N, C-alpha and C positions, 0 to 999 in steps of 0.2 A: 468518421474517426474523431473529428473535433468534438462532436456532440457527446460521444462516449467519454472522451477525456474530460469534458466539463462535468458530466454526471459523476464521474469518479472523484473529481475534485470536490464536488458538493458533499459527497458521502464522507470523504476524508475530513473536510471541515467540520461536519456535524459530529463525527466520532471524536475528533480532537477537542471540540467544545464540550462534549459530554464528559470526557475523561478529565478535562481541566476542572469543570464545575464539581464533578462527583468526588475526585480524589486529590486534586492539587490545590484548589482554591482554599484560602485560609479557613480554618475550622472555627474561627471566632464567632461567626454568625450562628453556626450550629450550636456552639456552647452557650451563647447568649439566649438562643431560643429555648434550649433545655432549661436554663435557669428561670426564664419567664414561665414556662410550663410548670415547673416544679413549684414556683411561688403560687400560681393559680390553683394547683392541686392542693397545696397546703391550705389556702384560703377556702377552697370548696369543702375540704374535710372538716374545717372548723365550723362552717355554716351548717353542715349536715349533723354534726354533733349537737348543736344548739336546737335544731328542729326535732331531733329524737328525744330530747329531754322534755319537751312540751307534750308528748304523746301520753294519753291516759292509758293505764294498764287494766282497764275494765274489760274482762273477758266473760262477763256474766251473760251477755245477750247473744251468745254464739248461735243458739238454737233459732232465734228469731231472725237473724240476718240471712238474707239470701243474696247470692252473688249473681248479678246480671251480666252476661257476656254479650257484649255488643259486637256483632260481626259487621265489619265494614271493609271495603276494598282499600288496599294500601294506596296512599297518594303517590303519584309519580313524582320522582325527584326532578326539580328543574335542571335543565342542561346549563352547565356553566363551563366557560372556557378555562382550561388549565393554564395557569400563568407560566410562561417560559422562564426558567431560572435565569437570573441576570449575572453578568460578570461584573464583579465589584472593582477589580483593579485592571484597567485596560492596558496599562503599561506592562504589567507582569504577563498578561495574556498574550500581548504582541511578542514579548521575548520568548514565551513558551512556543508560539507558532514558528518563530524563526529557528528555534532549536530543533523542532520536529521536521519542518519542511525546509531544511537547509539546501537541498538540491532543487534544481528547476523542476517544476511540476508539469512537464509536458509529456505526452505519450512517447514511449521509446519506439523508434522505428529504425530499422536497419537501412542505412543509406549506402548506395552503391559506391560512392566515393570513399566513404569511411572503410568499407570492406577492402577496397583495393589498396588504400594507404596502409592498413594493418597488415595485409598480405605482403606488401613490399617491405615493410619494416622488419617482419620476421624473416623474410627471405634474404635481406641484406646481411643479417648476422651470419648466415650460412655462406653467403658469397664471400665475405671477408675472410672467413676461416679457410675456404677452399682456395682462395688466391694466395694465402700465406704458405700453406702446405698441401698442395694437391695430392701428393702421394700418400700422405698420412690421414687424409680426410675420410671421416666415416659419416654417412648420411644419417645413421640411427642416433647420432648425438644431437641432432637438431630437429626442430618441428617440421621444417620444410627442407627439401634439397635446394642447393644453389640454382640460380637461374639456368645455367648451362646444362645442368643434370636433371632439370625438372620437366615433366610432361607439359606440352603446350596445348593440350586439349582444353577447350572452354565449354562448360555446360551452363545452361540457364535453369534457374530454379526460383520460382516466385518473382519473376521479372527482374532478377539480378543475375549477374554473370559471376561464375566461379572458375578459377583455374585449377586443374587437376593437381593433387598434392603428391602424386607418385613419381618415382624415379624413371627415367627413360630406359628403354630396353637395352640399347647399345649406343656407341658413339656415332653411328651412322643414322640413327633415327632421332626424331624429336618428340615421340610419344611413347607412352608406356605400353605394356603388353595388353592391358585392358582396352585401350583405345586404338589398337593397331589398325583395325578395320573400320573404325568409326569416322564419319565425315565431320570435320571441324567447322560447322556452319557459323558459329558465333565468334570466330577468331578475329575477324576484322572489326566487329562491333566492340569487342573487348580492347583491342589495340587503340581504337579511337578514344575510348574513355581514358585509357592509360596515358595517351599523349596529352590530353587536356589537363590531366592532373600534374604531369611532369613539367609542362610549359607554363 
């Protein structure tokens, strides 16, 4: 997992660098280069005009001239390394990276402790409302039922424990209709984790 995270970070860095160089970096270097190229093109066209003026216009010897076509193999181009574009302003690039990668760049993993804490936080809201007005309490108004009305069945999924989110069948039972005949084998493990978090 760590190797995958490092590979993803490398890809993110290279894409961010490309975007910065291609679209964000100052265009002054590009405009300067176009000015230089335009000046060279103007100088080249002046030189070609001078060379054309020296050519004789004698077309009398067309019958006697023969064109020899020389067939030769094309010469292979020498392999050259493509220069990697450089970042001109390191300070601006660092600020750009901070803006893009403002969050920690670690792989997101679901932690069992975080899941239980979030579950308790949501259930606490329903608990407070139930304690204030038990007769007027409606389970449908909250994401989870309060602790006393919530099914106590624990299931395991991808090495993490989850408490059932359904309401209990009746006041004499502590599980919902779905888990009425199910064996609650992870109940003790879940309670141990819960005690570690609370204490």
